[in-house]
C-alpha positions as CSV (number, residue, x, y, z in Angstrom):
1,M,109.7,297.3,291.8
2,S,113.3,298.5,292.2
3,G,116.3,296.4,293.2
4,S,116.0,296.3,297.0
5,G,119.1,294.2,297.4
6,N,117.1,291.5,299.3
7,M,118.5,288.7,297.1
8,A,122.0,288.4,295.7
9,L,122.2,287.6,292.0
10,V,122.6,283.9,291.2
11,H,125.2,283.2,288.5
12,I,123.2,280.8,286.3
13,N,126.4,279.2,284.8
14,R,128.1,278.6,288.1
15,A,125.4,278.1,290.7
16,T,124.9,274.9,292.7
17,A,121.5,273.1,292.5
18,S,120.7,274.5,296.0
19,Q,121.4,278.1,294.8
20,L,119.3,277.6,291.7
21,E,116.4,276.3,293.7
22,T,116.2,279.6,295.5
23,L,115.1,281.2,292.3
24,P,111.3,281.8,291.6
25,G,109.9,278.8,289.7
26,V,112.9,276.6,289.9
27,S,112.2,273.1,291.2
28,V,114.8,270.4,292.0
29,K,114.2,268.9,288.6
30,L,114.5,272.2,286.8
31,A,117.7,273.0,288.7
32,A,119.2,269.7,287.5
33,E,118.2,270.5,283.9
34,I,119.8,274.0,284.1
35,I,123.0,272.4,285.3
36,K,123.0,269.7,282.7
37,D,122.5,272.2,279.8
38,R,125.0,274.9,280.8
39,P,126.5,277.3,279.8
40,F,124.0,279.9,278.7
41,K,124.8,283.2,276.9
42,N,121.5,284.9,277.8
43,S,117.9,284.3,278.6
44,M,117.0,283.3,275.1
45,D,119.7,280.7,275.2
46,L,118.4,279.5,278.5
47,E,114.9,279.1,277.2
48,K,116.1,277.3,274.1
49,K,118.3,274.8,275.9
50,V,116.4,273.9,279.0
51,S,113.4,271.7,278.5
52,G,110.3,272.8,280.3
53,I,111.6,276.1,281.7
54,G,109.2,278.3,279.8
55,A,109.1,282.1,279.2
56,K,107.0,282.7,282.3
57,N,109.6,281.1,284.6
58,I,112.5,283.0,282.9
59,K,110.6,286.3,283.3
60,K,110.3,285.6,287.1
61,M,114.0,284.6,287.3
62,L,115.6,287.4,285.3
63,P,115.8,290.0,288.1
64,H,117.7,287.5,290.2
65,I,120.2,285.9,287.7
66,S,123.4,286.8,286.0
67,F,125.0,285.2,283.0
68,T,128.5,286.5,283.5
């Protein structure tokens, strides 16, 4: 699967809850956890800080997020 440009990158450290909820696997509750635990340096930091996010969700999100 190549980057088709269908979805703009979501800046994980600046996105609103509504923007985060557009990401695969991100619920209202998970979006709130992400916002509460920011900032994140990378995907490992995200997985370590956010309770309940899990490696599978992060893998689905990675093509759609940016940390900078």
